N, CA, C, O and CB atoms as a CASP TS submission, in Angstrom:
PFRMAT TS
TARGET T0000
AUTHOR 0000-0000-0000
METHOD Language model
MODEL 1
PARENT N/A
ATOM      1  N   ASP     1       0.843  -1.184   0.000  1.00  0.00           N
ATOM      2  CA  ASP     1       0.000   0.000   0.000  1.00  0.00           C
ATOM      3  C   ASP     1       0.885   1.243   0.000  1.00  0.00           C
ATOM      4  O   ASP     1       1.875   1.312   0.729  1.00  0.00           O
ATOM      5  CB  ASP     1      -0.958   0.000   1.221  1.00  0.00           C
ATOM      6  N   GLU     2       0.528   2.197  -0.804  1.00  0.00           N
ATOM      7  CA  GLU     2       1.319   3.409  -0.990  1.00  0.00           C
ATOM      8  C   GLU     2       1.460   4.230   0.292  1.00  0.00           C
ATOM      9  O   GLU     2       2.541   4.744   0.583  1.00  0.00           O
ATOM     10  CB  GLU     2       0.696   4.260  -2.069  1.00  0.00           C
ATOM     11  N   LEU     3       0.375   4.356   1.058  1.00  0.00           N
ATOM     12  CA  LEU     3       0.422   5.139   2.295  1.00  0.00           C
ATOM     13  C   LEU     3       1.415   4.533   3.285  1.00  0.00           C
ATOM     14  O   LEU     3       2.236   5.247   3.860  1.00  0.00           O
ATOM     15  CB  LEU     3      -0.976   5.223   2.932  1.00  0.00           C
ATOM     16  N   LEU     4       1.339   3.228   3.480  1.00  0.00           N
ATOM     17  CA  LEU     4       2.232   2.576   4.440  1.00  0.00           C
ATOM     18  C   LEU     4       3.687   2.635   3.971  1.00  0.00           C
ATOM     19  O   LEU     4       4.600   2.732   4.792  1.00  0.00           O
ATOM     20  CB  LEU     4       1.808   1.114   4.655  1.00  0.00           C
ATOM     21  N   GLU     5       3.901   2.579   2.677  1.00  0.00           N
ATOM     22  CA  GLU     5       5.258   2.712   2.138  1.00  0.00           C
ATOM     23  C   GLU     5       5.806   4.107   2.452  1.00  0.00           C
ATOM     24  O   GLU     5       6.963   4.255   2.844  1.00  0.00           O
ATOM     25  CB  GLU     5       5.270   2.454   0.602  1.00  0.00           C
ATOM     26  N   LEU     6       4.970   5.115   2.278  1.00  0.00           N
ATOM     27  CA  LEU     6       5.383   6.490   2.573  1.00  0.00           C
ATOM     28  C   LEU     6       5.667   6.674   4.061  1.00  0.00           C
ATOM     29  O   LEU     6       6.673   7.283   4.427  1.00  0.00           O
ATOM     30  CB  LEU     6       4.303   7.481   2.120  1.00  0.00           C
ATOM     31  N   ILE     7       4.801   6.160   4.911  1.00  0.00           N
ATOM     32  CA  ILE     7       5.017   6.282   6.363  1.00  0.00           C
ATOM     33  C   ILE     7       6.296   5.566   6.770  1.00  0.00           C
ATOM     34  O   ILE     7       7.075   6.087   7.568  1.00  0.00           O
ATOM     35  CB  ILE     7       3.813   5.709   7.148  1.00  0.00           C
ATOM     36  N   GLY     8       6.513   4.371   6.224  1.00  0.00           N
ATOM     37  CA  GLY     8       7.739   3.628   6.527  1.00  0.00           C
ATOM     38  C   GLY     8       8.996   4.378   6.123  1.00  0.00           C
ATOM     39  O   GLY     8      10.014   4.285   6.808  1.00  0.00           O
ATOM     40  N   TRP     9       8.945   5.112   5.036  1.00  0.00           N
ATOM     41  CA  TRP     9      10.074   5.917   4.581  1.00  0.00           C
ATOM     42  C   TRP     9      10.257   7.149   5.468  1.00  0.00           C
ATOM     43  O   TRP     9      11.384   7.558   5.748  1.00  0.00           O
ATOM     44  CB  TRP     9       9.874   6.340   3.118  1.00  0.00           C
ATOM     45  N   MET    10       9.137   7.740   5.909  1.00  0.00           N
ATOM     46  CA  MET    10       9.159   9.002   6.634  1.00  0.00           C
ATOM     47  C   MET    10       9.525   8.851   8.116  1.00  0.00           C
ATOM     48  O   MET    10      10.261   9.680   8.650  1.00  0.00           O
ATOM     49  CB  MET    10       7.819   9.665   6.516  1.00  0.00           C
ATOM     50  N   MET    11       9.029   7.821   8.776  1.00  0.00           N
ATOM     51  CA  MET    11       9.171   7.723  10.233  1.00  0.00           C
ATOM     52  C   MET    11      10.617   7.738  10.737  1.00  0.00           C
ATOM     53  O   MET    11      10.872   8.365  11.765  1.00  0.00           O
ATOM     54  CB  MET    11       8.511   6.473  10.705  1.00  0.00           C
ATOM     55  N   PRO    12      11.572   7.089  10.075  1.00  0.00           N
ATOM     56  CA  PRO    12      12.956   7.203  10.576  1.00  0.00           C
ATOM     57  C   PRO    12      13.472   8.644  10.597  1.00  0.00           C
ATOM     58  O   PRO    12      14.270   9.000  11.464  1.00  0.00           O
ATOM     59  CB  PRO    12      13.881   6.354   9.721  1.00  0.00           C
ATOM     60  N   MET    13      13.030   9.466   9.660  1.00  0.00           N
ATOM     61  CA  MET    13      13.454  10.870   9.640  1.00  0.00           C
ATOM     62  C   MET    13      12.753  11.661  10.743  1.00  0.00           C
ATOM     63  O   MET    13      13.337  12.587  11.306  1.00  0.00           O
ATOM     64  CB  MET    13      13.163  11.505   8.263  1.00  0.00           C
ATOM     65  N   VAL    14      11.514  11.305  11.053  1.00  0.00           N
ATOM     66  CA  VAL    14      10.758  11.988  12.099  1.00  0.00           C
ATOM     67  C   VAL    14      11.353  11.667  13.472  1.00  0.00           C
ATOM     68  O   VAL    14      11.341  12.510  14.368  1.00  0.00           O
ATOM     69  CB  VAL    14       9.264  11.581  12.047  1.00  0.00           C
ATOM     70  N   ASP    15      11.868  10.462  13.633  1.00  0.00           N
ATOM     71  CA  ASP    15      12.400  10.011  14.925  1.00  0.00           C
ATOM     72  C   ASP    15      13.914  10.131  15.043  1.00  0.00           C
ATOM     73  O   ASP    15      14.543   9.299  15.696  1.00  0.00           O
ATOM     74  CB  ASP    15      12.005   8.585  15.161  1.00  0.00           C
ATOM     75  N   GLU    16      14.510  11.144  14.428  1.00  0.00           N
ATOM     76  CA  GLU    16      15.962  11.250  14.423  1.00  0.00           C
ATOM     77  C   GLU    16      16.553  11.551  15.795  1.00  0.00           C
ATOM     78  O   GLU    16      17.653  11.083  16.090  1.00  0.00           O
ATOM     79  CB  GLU    16      16.382  12.310  13.460  1.00  0.00           C
ATOM     80  N   THR    17      15.868  12.311  16.642  1.00  0.00           N
ATOM     81  CA  THR    17      16.410  12.667  17.950  1.00  0.00           C
ATOM     82  C   THR    17      15.586  12.026  19.065  1.00  0.00           C
ATOM     83  O   THR    17      14.437  11.640  18.850  1.00  0.00           O
ATOM     84  CB  THR    17      16.444  14.195  18.122  1.00  0.00           C
ATOM     85  N   GLU    18      16.166  11.917  20.232  1.00  0.00           N
ATOM     86  CA  GLU    18      15.467  11.355  21.393  1.00  0.00           C
ATOM     87  C   GLU    18      14.224  12.169  21.716  1.00  0.00           C
ATOM     88  O   GLU    18      13.189  11.605  22.071  1.00  0.00           O
ATOM     89  CB  GLU    18      16.398  11.303  22.617  1.00  0.00           C
ATOM     90  N   GLN    19      14.316  13.495  21.597  1.00  0.00           N
ATOM     91  CA  GLN    19      13.163  14.358  21.867  1.00  0.00           C
ATOM     92  C   GLN    19      12.021  14.041  20.906  1.00  0.00           C
ATOM     93  O   GLN    19      10.863  13.997  21.320  1.00  0.00           O
ATOM     94  CB  GLN    19      13.559  15.845  21.753  1.00  0.00           C
ATOM     95  N   GLN    20      12.328  13.822  19.638  1.00  0.00           N
ATOM     96  CA  GLN    20      11.288  13.488  18.666  1.00  0.00           C
ATOM     97  C   GLN    20      10.673  12.125  18.954  1.00  0.00           C
ATOM     98  O   GLN    20       9.473  11.937  18.754  1.00  0.00           O
ATOM     99  CB  GLN    20      11.857  13.513  17.251  1.00  0.00           C
ATOM    100  N   ARG    21      11.473  11.173  19.420  1.00  0.00           N
ATOM    101  CA  ARG    21      10.960   9.827  19.708  1.00  0.00           C
ATOM    102  C   ARG    21      10.002   9.808  20.890  1.00  0.00           C
ATOM    103  O   ARG    21       9.164   8.912  20.985  1.00  0.00           O
ATOM    104  CB  ARG    21      12.109   8.879  19.977  1.00  0.00           C
ATOM    105  N   THR    22      10.112  10.783  21.795  1.00  0.00           N
ATOM    106  CA  THR    22       9.256  10.789  22.979  1.00  0.00           C
ATOM    107  C   THR    22       7.932  11.522  22.755  1.00  0.00           C
ATOM    108  O   THR    22       7.047  11.475  23.609  1.00  0.00           O
ATOM    109  CB  THR    22       9.992  11.421  24.133  1.00  0.00           C
ATOM    110  N   LYS    23       7.793  12.190  21.628  1.00  0.00           N
ATOM    111  CA  LYS    23       6.548  12.907  21.328  1.00  0.00           C
ATOM    112  C   LYS    23       5.607  11.994  20.540  1.00  0.00           C
ATOM    113  O   LYS    23       6.062  11.161  19.758  1.00  0.00           O
ATOM    114  CB  LYS    23       6.837  14.214  20.530  1.00  0.00           C
ATOM    115  N   PRO    24       4.301  12.149  20.744  1.00  0.00           N
ATOM    116  CA  PRO    24       3.360  11.318  19.970  1.00  0.00           C
ATOM    117  C   PRO    24       3.368  11.699  18.489  1.00  0.00           C
ATOM    118  O   PRO    24       3.595  12.854  18.131  1.00  0.00           O
ATOM    119  CB  PRO    24       1.933  11.456  20.536  1.00  0.00           C
ATOM    120  N   HIS    25       3.118  10.714  17.649  1.00  0.00           N
ATOM    121  CA  HIS    25       3.050  10.921  16.203  1.00  0.00           C
ATOM    122  C   HIS    25       1.602  10.785  15.765  1.00  0.00           C
ATOM    123  O   HIS    25       0.969   9.756  16.003  1.00  0.00           O
ATOM    124  CB  HIS    25       3.961   9.909  15.438  1.00  0.00           C
ATOM    125  N   HIS    26       1.081  11.821  15.128  1.00  0.00           N
ATOM    126  CA  HIS    26      -0.324  11.890  14.740  1.00  0.00           C
ATOM    127  C   HIS    26      -0.445  11.831  13.219  1.00  0.00           C
ATOM    128  O   HIS    26       0.322  12.481  12.509  1.00  0.00           O
ATOM    129  CB  HIS    26      -0.983  13.179  15.289  1.00  0.00           C
ATOM    130  N   LEU    27      -1.407  11.053  12.716  1.00  0.00           N
ATOM    131  CA  LEU    27      -1.617  10.920  11.278  1.00  0.00           C
ATOM    132  C   LEU    27      -3.045  11.322  10.940  1.00  0.00           C
ATOM    133  O   LEU    27      -3.993  10.852  11.569  1.00  0.00           O
ATOM    134  CB  LEU    27      -1.326   9.471  10.803  1.00  0.00           C
ATOM    135  N   LEU    28      -3.194  12.180   9.959  1.00  0.00           N
ATOM    136  CA  LEU    28      -4.509  12.659   9.525  1.00  0.00           C
ATOM    137  C   LEU    28      -5.024  11.859   8.335  1.00  0.00           C
ATOM    138  O   LEU    28      -4.246  11.441   7.477  1.00  0.00           O
ATOM    139  CB  LEU    28      -4.442  14.145   9.164  1.00  0.00           C
ATOM    140  N   GLY    29      -6.326  11.648   8.285  1.00  0.00           N
ATOM    141  CA  GLY    29      -6.980  11.126   7.094  1.00  0.00           C
ATOM    142  C   GLY    29      -6.830   9.655   6.815  1.00  0.00           C
ATOM    143  O   GLY    29      -6.949   9.234   5.664  1.00  0.00           O
ATOM    144  N   ILE    30      -6.575   8.867   7.821  1.00  0.00           N
ATOM    145  CA  ILE    30      -6.449   7.416   7.610  1.00  0.00           C
ATOM    146  C   ILE    30      -7.838   6.870   7.274  1.00  0.00           C
ATOM    147  O   ILE    30      -8.828   7.338   7.837  1.00  0.00           O
ATOM    148  CB  ILE    30      -5.843   6.691   8.888  1.00  0.00           C
ATOM    149  N   ALA    31      -7.934   5.901   6.376  1.00  0.00           N
ATOM    150  CA  ALA    31      -9.239   5.577   5.819  1.00  0.00           C
ATOM    151  C   ALA    31      -9.726   4.141   6.023  1.00  0.00           C
ATOM    152  O   ALA    31     -10.871   3.843   5.683  1.00  0.00           O
ATOM    153  CB  ALA    31      -9.213   5.855   4.393  1.00  0.00           C
ATOM    154  N   ASP    32      -8.913   3.257   6.557  1.00  0.00           N
ATOM    155  CA  ASP    32      -9.395   1.883   6.718  1.00  0.00           C
ATOM    156  C   ASP    32      -8.573   1.132   7.764  1.00  0.00           C
ATOM    157  O   ASP    32      -7.517   1.596   8.193  1.00  0.00           O
ATOM    158  CB  ASP    32      -9.345   1.138   5.375  1.00  0.00           C
ATOM    159  N   GLU    33      -9.076  -0.030   8.164  1.00  0.00           N
ATOM    160  CA  GLU    33      -8.435  -0.819   9.218  1.00  0.00           C
ATOM    161  C   GLU    33      -7.011  -1.220   8.856  1.00  0.00           C
ATOM    162  O   GLU    33      -6.116  -1.145   9.697  1.00  0.00           O
ATOM    163  CB  GLU    33      -9.253  -2.059   9.507  1.00  0.00           C
ATOM    164  N   GLN    34      -6.795  -1.639   7.630  1.00  0.00           N
ATOM    165  CA  GLN    34      -5.468  -2.094   7.204  1.00  0.00           C
ATOM    166  C   GLN    34      -4.441  -0.980   7.382  1.00  0.00           C
ATOM    167  O   GLN    34      -3.342  -1.230   7.876  1.00  0.00           O
ATOM    168  CB  GLN    34      -5.499  -2.561   5.733  1.00  0.00           C
ATOM    169  N   ASN    35      -4.782   0.241   6.988  1.00  0.00           N
ATOM    170  CA  ASN    35      -3.849   1.357   7.133  1.00  0.00           C
ATOM    171  C   ASN    35      -3.669   1.768   8.591  1.00  0.00           C
ATOM    172  O   ASN    35      -2.574   2.168   8.987  1.00  0.00           O
ATOM    173  CB  ASN    35      -4.331   2.548   6.322  1.00  0.00           C
ATOM    174  N   ILE    36      -4.721   1.674   9.390  1.00  0.00           N
ATOM    175  CA  ILE    36      -4.590   1.986  10.818  1.00  0.00           C
ATOM    176  C   ILE    36      -3.610   1.019  11.465  1.00  0.00           C
ATOM    177  O   ILE    36      -2.679   1.447  12.148  1.00  0.00           O
ATOM    178  CB  ILE    36      -5.968   1.921  11.532  1.00  0.00           C
ATOM    179  N   LEU    37      -3.806  -0.271  11.259  1.00  0.00           N
ATOM    180  CA  LEU    37      -2.920  -1.276  11.852  1.00  0.00           C
ATOM    181  C   LEU    37      -1.496  -1.149  11.319  1.00  0.00           C
ATOM    182  O   LEU    37      -0.534  -1.274  12.077  1.00  0.00           O
ATOM    183  CB  LEU    37      -3.454  -2.682  11.579  1.00  0.00           C
ATOM    184  N   GLY    38      -1.362  -0.905  10.031  1.00  0.00           N
ATOM    185  CA  GLY    38      -0.030  -0.737   9.451  1.00  0.00           C
ATOM    186  C   GLY    38       0.674   0.489   9.987  1.00  0.00           C
ATOM    187  O   GLY    38       1.877   0.449  10.245  1.00  0.00           O
ATOM    188  N   ALA    39      -0.059   1.582  10.160  1.00  0.00           N
ATOM    189  CA  ALA    39       0.540   2.815  10.671  1.00  0.00           C
ATOM    190  C   ALA    39       0.980   2.651  12.127  1.00  0.00           C
ATOM    191  O   ALA    39       2.031   3.160  12.516  1.00  0.00           O
ATOM    192  CB  ALA    39      -0.452   3.982  10.548  1.00  0.00           C
ATOM    193  N   VAL    40       0.193   1.951  12.925  1.00  0.00           N
ATOM    194  CA  VAL    40       0.576   1.695  14.321  1.00  0.00           C
ATOM    195  C   VAL    40       1.895   0.936  14.364  1.00  0.00           C
ATOM    196  O   VAL    40       2.756   1.237  15.190  1.00  0.00           O
ATOM    197  CB  VAL    40      -0.531   0.896  15.063  1.00  0.00           C
ATOM    198  N   SER    41       2.059  -0.034  13.491  1.00  0.00           N
ATOM    199  CA  SER    41       3.285  -0.839  13.494  1.00  0.00           C
ATOM    200  C   SER    41       4.513  -0.030  13.077  1.00  0.00           C
ATOM    201  O   SER    41       5.639  -0.459  13.330  1.00  0.00           O
ATOM    202  CB  SER    41       3.124  -2.034  12.567  1.00  0.00           C
ATOM    203  N   THR    42       4.323   1.127  12.445  1.00  0.00           N
ATOM    204  CA  THR    42       5.458   1.980  12.067  1.00  0.00           C
ATOM    205  C   THR    42       5.741   3.071  13.087  1.00  0.00           C
ATOM    206  O   THR    42       6.702   3.824  12.930  1.00  0.00           O
ATOM    207  CB  THR    42       5.202   2.610  10.721  1.00  0.00           C
ATOM    208  N   GLY    43       4.913   3.172  14.141  1.00  0.00           N
ATOM    209  CA  GLY    43       5.171   4.155  15.192  1.00  0.00           C
ATOM    210  C   GLY    43       4.171   5.284  15.290  1.00  0.00           C
ATOM    211  O   GLY    43       4.376   6.208  16.077  1.00  0.00           O
ATOM    212  N   ILE    44       3.095   5.248  14.520  1.00  0.00           N
ATOM    213  CA  ILE    44       2.062   6.272  14.629  1.00  0.00           C
ATOM    214  C   ILE    44       1.248   6.000  15.890  1.00  0.00           C
ATOM    215  O   ILE    44       0.858   4.861  16.147  1.00  0.00           O
ATOM    216  CB  ILE    44       1.145   6.292  13.360  1.00  0.00           C
ATOM    217  N   ASP    45       0.992   7.044  16.676  1.00  0.00           N
ATOM    218  CA  ASP    45       0.311   6.888  17.964  1.00  0.00           C
ATOM    219  C   ASP    45      -1.168   7.255  17.934  1.00  0.00           C
ATOM    220  O   ASP    45      -1.985   6.577  18.556  1.00  0.00           O
ATOM    221  CB  ASP    45       0.996   7.723  18.992  1.00  0.00           C
ATOM    222  N   THR    46      -1.519   8.317  17.220  1.00  0.00           N
ATOM    223  CA  THR    46      -2.906   8.785  17.205  1.00  0.00           C
ATOM    224  C   THR    46      -3.325   9.101  15.772  1.00  0.00           C
ATOM    225  O   THR    46      -2.491   9.320  14.893  1.00  0.00           O
ATOM    226  CB  THR    46      -3.078  10.035  18.113  1.00  0.00           C
ATOM    227  N   PHE    47      -4.644   9.119  15.561  1.00  0.00           N
ATOM    228  CA  PHE    47      -5.191   9.302  14.218  1.00  0.00           C
ATOM    229  C   PHE    47      -6.340  10.301  14.244  1.00  0.00           C
ATOM    230  O   PHE    47      -6.995  10.494  15.268  1.00  0.00           O
ATOM    231  CB  PHE    47      -5.665   7.959  13.638  1.00  0.00           C
ATOM    232  N   ASN    48      -6.565  10.920  13.115  1.00  0.00           N
ATOM    233  CA  ASN    48      -7.749  11.735  12.888  1.00  0.00           C
ATOM    234  C   ASN    48      -8.400  11.136  11.660  1.00  0.00           C
ATOM    235  O   ASN    48      -7.916  11.301  10.540  1.00  0.00           O
ATOM    236  CB  ASN    48      -7.408  13.283  12.702  1.00  0.00           C
ATOM    237  N   SER    49      -9.508  10.436  11.882  1.00  0.00           N
ATOM    238  CA  SER    49     -10.126   9.710  10.781  1.00  0.00           C
ATOM    239  C   SER    49     -11.630   9.672  10.958  1.00  0.00           C
ATOM    240  O   SER    49     -12.131   9.570  12.078  1.00  0.00           O
ATOM    241  CB  SER    49      -9.565   8.290  10.682  1.00  0.00           C
ATOM    242  N   CYS    50     -12.344   9.755   9.855  1.00  0.00           N
ATOM    243  CA  CYS    50     -13.799   9.613   9.918  1.00  0.00           C
ATOM    244  C   CYS    50     -14.201   8.136   9.847  1.00  0.00           C
ATOM    245  O   CYS    50     -15.367   7.810  10.069  1.00  0.00           O
ATOM    246  CB  CYS    50     -14.468  10.405   8.773  1.00  0.00           C
ATOM    247  N   TYR    51     -13.276   7.256   9.548  1.00  0.00           N
ATOM    248  CA  TYR    51     -13.584   5.842   9.342  1.00  0.00           C
ATOM    249  C   TYR    51     -14.257   5.174  10.558  1.00  0.00           C
ATOM    250  O   TYR    51     -15.331   4.594  10.394  1.00  0.00           O
ATOM    251  CB  TYR    51     -12.311   5.101   9.003  1.00  0.00           C
ATOM    252  N   PRO    52     -13.675   5.229  11.767  1.00  0.00           N
ATOM    253  CA  PRO    52     -14.339   4.589  12.911  1.00  0.00           C
ATOM    254  C   PRO    52     -15.695   5.225  13.233  1.00  0.00           C
ATOM    255  O   PRO    52     -16.630   4.529  13.630  1.00  0.00           O
ATOM    256  CB  PRO    52     -13.439   4.662  14.139  1.00  0.00           C
ATOM    257  N   THR    53     -15.800   6.535  13.063  1.00  0.00           N
ATOM    258  CA  THR    53     -17.069   7.223  13.314  1.00  0.00           C
ATOM    259  C   THR    53     -18.132   6.758  12.326  1.00  0.00           C
ATOM    260  O   THR    53     -19.271   6.492  12.708  1.00  0.00           O
ATOM    261  CB  THR    53     -16.888   8.753  13.222  1.00  0.00           C
ATOM    262  N   ARG    54     -17.760   6.663  11.072  1.00  0.00           N
ATOM    263  CA  ARG    54     -18.694   6.216  10.044  1.00  0.00           C
ATOM    264  C   ARG    54     -19.169   4.782  10.345  1.00  0.00           C
ATOM    265  O   ARG    54     -20.355   4.477  10.227  1.00  0.00           O
ATOM    266  CB  ARG    54     -18.030   6.289   8.638  1.00  0.00           C
ATOM    267  N   LEU    55     -18.238   3.920  10.731  1.00  0.00           N
ATOM    268  CA  LEU    55     -18.629   2.551  11.093  1.00  0.00           C
ATOM    269  C   LEU    55     -19.564   2.552  12.301  1.00  0.00           C
ATOM    270  O   LEU    55     -20.553   1.819  12.327  1.00  0.00           O
ATOM    271  CB  LEU    55     -17.382   1.695  11.393  1.00  0.00           C
ATOM    272  N   GLY    56     -19.250   3.373  13.292  1.00  0.00           N
ATOM    273  CA  GLY    56     -20.080   3.455  14.489  1.00  0.00           C
ATOM    274  C   GLY    56     -21.496   3.914  14.189  1.00  0.00           C
ATOM    275  O   GLY    56     -22.455   3.403  14.768  1.00  0.00           O
ATOM    276  N   HIS    57     -21.629   4.867  13.295  1.00  0.00           N
ATOM    277  CA  HIS    57     -22.962   5.346  12.914  1.00  0.00           C
ATOM    278  C   HIS    57     -23.790   4.243  12.264  1.00  0.00           C
ATOM    279  O   HIS    57     -25.020   4.282  12.291  1.00  0.00           O
ATOM    280  CB  HIS    57     -22.845   6.536  11.961  1.00  0.00           C
ATOM    281  N   HIS    58     -23.115   3.274  11.689  1.00  0.00           N
ATOM    282  CA  HIS    58     -23.808   2.177  11.022  1.00  0.00           C
ATOM    283  C   HIS    58     -23.850   0.910  11.881  1.00  0.00           C
ATOM    284  O   HIS    58     -24.167  -0.173  11.387  1.00  0.00           O
ATOM    285  CB  HIS    58     -23.137   1.876   9.694  1.00  0.00           C
ATOM    286  N   GLY    59     -23.526   1.056  13.177  1.00  0.00           N
ATOM    287  CA  GLY    59     -23.628  -0.075  14.095  1.00  0.00           C
ATOM    288  C   GLY    59     -22.523  -1.091  13.958  1.00  0.00           C
ATOM    289  O   GLY    59     -22.750  -2.282  14.171  1.00  0.00           O
ATOM    290  N   THR    60     -21.321  -0.645  13.604  1.00  0.00           N
ATOM    291  CA  THR    60     -20.207  -1.569  13.434  1.00  0.00           C
ATOM    292  C   THR    60     -18.977  -1.060  14.181  1.00  0.00           C
ATOM    293  O   THR    60     -18.101  -0.456  13.564  1.00  0.00           O
ATOM    294  CB  THR    60     -19.886  -1.763  11.942  1.00  0.00           C
ATOM    295  N   PRO    61     -18.888  -1.288  15.499  1.00  0.00           N
ATOM    296  CA  PRO    61     -17.690  -0.857  16.224  1.00  0.00           C
ATOM    297  C   PRO    61     -16.500  -1.768  15.893  1.00  0.00           C
ATOM    298  O   PRO    61     -16.667  -2.934  15.537  1.00  0.00           O
ATOM    299  CB  PRO    61     -17.955  -0.854  17.750  1.00  0.00           C
ATOM    300  N   LEU    62     -15.304  -1.201  16.022  1.00  0.00           N
ATOM    301  CA  LEU    62     -14.085  -1.981  15.854  1.00  0.00           C
ATOM    302  C   LEU    62     -13.649  -2.488  17.224  1.00  0.00           C
ATOM    303  O   LEU    62     -13.586  -1.712  18.178  1.00  0.00           O
ATOM    304  CB  LEU    62     -12.955  -1.134  15.181  1.00  0.00           C
ATOM    305  N   THR    63     -13.355  -3.755  17.332  1.00  0.00           N
ATOM    306  CA  THR    63     -12.877  -4.343  18.591  1.00  0.00           C
ATOM    307  C   THR    63     -11.519  -4.979  18.349  1.00  0.00           C
ATOM    308  O   THR    63     -11.071  -5.078  17.207  1.00  0.00           O
ATOM    309  CB  THR    63     -13.890  -5.396  19.148  1.00  0.00           C
ATOM    310  N   LYS    64     -10.872  -5.406  19.406  1.00  0.00           N
ATOM    311  CA  LYS    64      -9.581  -6.070  19.213  1.00  0.00           C
ATOM    312  C   LYS    64      -9.743  -7.411  18.503  1.00  0.00           C
ATOM    313  O   LYS    64      -8.757  -8.002  18.063  1.00  0.00           O
ATOM    314  CB  LYS    64      -8.885  -6.274  20.561  1.00  0.00           C
ATOM    315  N   TYR    65     -10.974  -7.893  18.388  1.00  0.00           N
ATOM    316  CA  TYR    65     -11.252  -9.141  17.680  1.00  0.00           C
ATOM    317  C   TYR    65     -11.756  -8.900  16.261  1.00  0.00           C
ATOM    318  O   TYR    65     -12.095  -9.851  15.556  1.00  0.00           O
ATOM    319  CB  TYR    65     -12.268  -9.959  18.451  1.00  0.00           C
ATOM    320  N   GLY    66     -11.809  -7.640  15.834  1.00  0.00           N
ATOM    321  CA  GLY    66     -12.295  -7.283  14.509  1.00  0.00           C
ATOM    322  C   GLY    66     -13.602  -6.519  14.592  1.00  0.00           C
ATOM    323  O   GLY    66     -13.985  -6.037  15.658  1.00  0.00           O
ATOM    324  N   ARG    67     -14.282  -6.411  13.465  1.00  0.00           N
ATOM    325  CA  ARG    67     -15.557  -5.695  13.419  1.00  0.00           C
ATOM    326  C   ARG    67     -16.649  -6.488  14.118  1.00  0.00           C
ATOM    327  O   ARG    67     -16.651  -7.719  14.113  1.00  0.00           O
ATOM    328  CB  ARG    67     -15.962  -5.408  11.968  1.00  0.00           C
ATOM    329  N   LEU    68     -17.576  -5.751  14.719  1.00  0.00           N
ATOM    330  CA  LEU    68     -18.729  -6.362  15.359  1.00  0.00           C
ATOM    331  C   LEU    68     -19.969  -5.648  14.842  1.00  0.00           C
ATOM    332  O   LEU    68     -20.125  -4.445  15.051  1.00  0.00           O
ATOM    333  CB  LEU    68     -18.631  -6.284  16.923  1.00  0.00           C
ATOM    334  N   ASN    69     -20.844  -6.373  14.176  1.00  0.00           N
ATOM    335  CA  ASN    69     -22.062  -5.773  13.625  1.00  0.00           C
ATOM    336  C   ASN    69     -23.163  -5.879  14.679  1.00  0.00           C
ATOM    337  O   ASN    69     -23.819  -6.913  14.806  1.00  0.00           O
ATOM    338  CB  ASN    69     -22.494  -6.477  12.283  1.00  0.00           C
ATOM    339  N   ILE    70     -23.360  -4.783  15.443  1.00  0.00           N
ATOM    340  CA  ILE    70     -24.331  -4.829  16.537  1.00  0.00           C
ATOM    341  C   ILE    70     -25.766  -4.624  16.062  1.00  0.00           C
ATOM    342  O   ILE    70     -26.697  -4.669  16.866  1.00  0.00           O
ATOM    343  CB  ILE    70     -23.988  -3.781  17.571  1.00  0.00           C
ATOM    344  N   LYS    71     -25.950  -4.400  14.770  1.00  0.00           N
ATOM    345  CA  LYS    71     -27.313  -4.315  14.238  1.00  0.00           C
ATOM    346  C   LYS    71     -27.793  -5.670  13.742  1.00  0.00           C
ATOM    347  O   LYS    71     -28.926  -5.792  13.277  1.00  0.00           O
ATOM    348  CB  LYS    71     -27.383  -3.289  13.105  1.00  0.00           C
ATOM    349  N   SER    72     -26.945  -6.689  13.835  1.00  0.00           N
ATOM    350  CA  SER    72     -27.364  -8.022  13.416  1.00  0.00           C
ATOM    351  C   SER    72     -28.325  -8.592  14.450  1.00  0.00           C
ATOM    352  O   SER    72     -28.417  -8.070  15.561  1.00  0.00           O
ATOM    353  CB  SER    72     -26.141  -8.958  13.225  1.00  0.00           C
ATOM    354  N   GLY    73     -29.034  -9.646  14.102  1.00  0.00           N
ATOM    355  CA  GLY    73     -30.059 -10.221  14.944  1.00  0.00           C
ATOM    356  C   GLY    73     -29.611 -10.591  16.343  1.00  0.00           C
ATOM    357  O   GLY    73     -30.360 -10.377  17.296  1.00  0.00           O
ATOM    358  N   LYS    74     -28.418 -11.138  16.498  1.00  0.00           N
ATOM    359  CA  LYS    74     -28.005 -11.590  17.826  1.00  0.00           C
ATOM    360  C   LYS    74     -27.639 -10.446  18.760  1.00  0.00           C
ATOM    361  O   LYS    74     -27.573 -10.657  19.971  1.00  0.00           O
ATOM    362  CB  LYS    74     -26.837 -12.523  17.704  1.00  0.00           C
ATOM    363  N   HIS    75     -27.397  -9.233  18.242  1.00  0.00           N
ATOM    364  CA  HIS    75     -27.047  -8.077  19.076  1.00  0.00           C
ATOM    365  C   HIS    75     -28.177  -7.033  19.128  1.00  0.00           C
ATOM    366  O   HIS    75     -28.158  -6.150  19.985  1.00  0.00           O
ATOM    367  CB  HIS    75     -25.764  -7.424  18.546  1.00  0.00           C
ATOM    368  N   ALA    76     -29.133  -7.127  18.243  1.00  0.00           N
ATOM    369  CA  ALA    76     -30.170  -6.096  18.156  1.00  0.00           C
ATOM    370  C   ALA    76     -31.186  -6.204  19.275  1.00  0.00           C
ATOM    371  O   ALA    76     -32.121  -5.406  19.338  1.00  0.00           O
ATOM    372  CB  ALA    76     -30.876  -6.179  16.826  1.00  0.00           C
TER
END
């Protein structure tokens, strides 16, 4: 994925000093679970994304076990 390739290239430059490594890294506009998980693995700490909110509005929270459709029959 192009976004994760860019983040992987960028993060070593962002973390050049000890002071930079101790500050949180924020990423804007992340759009899906794959990119969120990939960005976390490269050192991104926080996100600004409409993706989880959009899922929540449609009854699909993200859990550590994956998506949960709470509008389905067993949760409704």
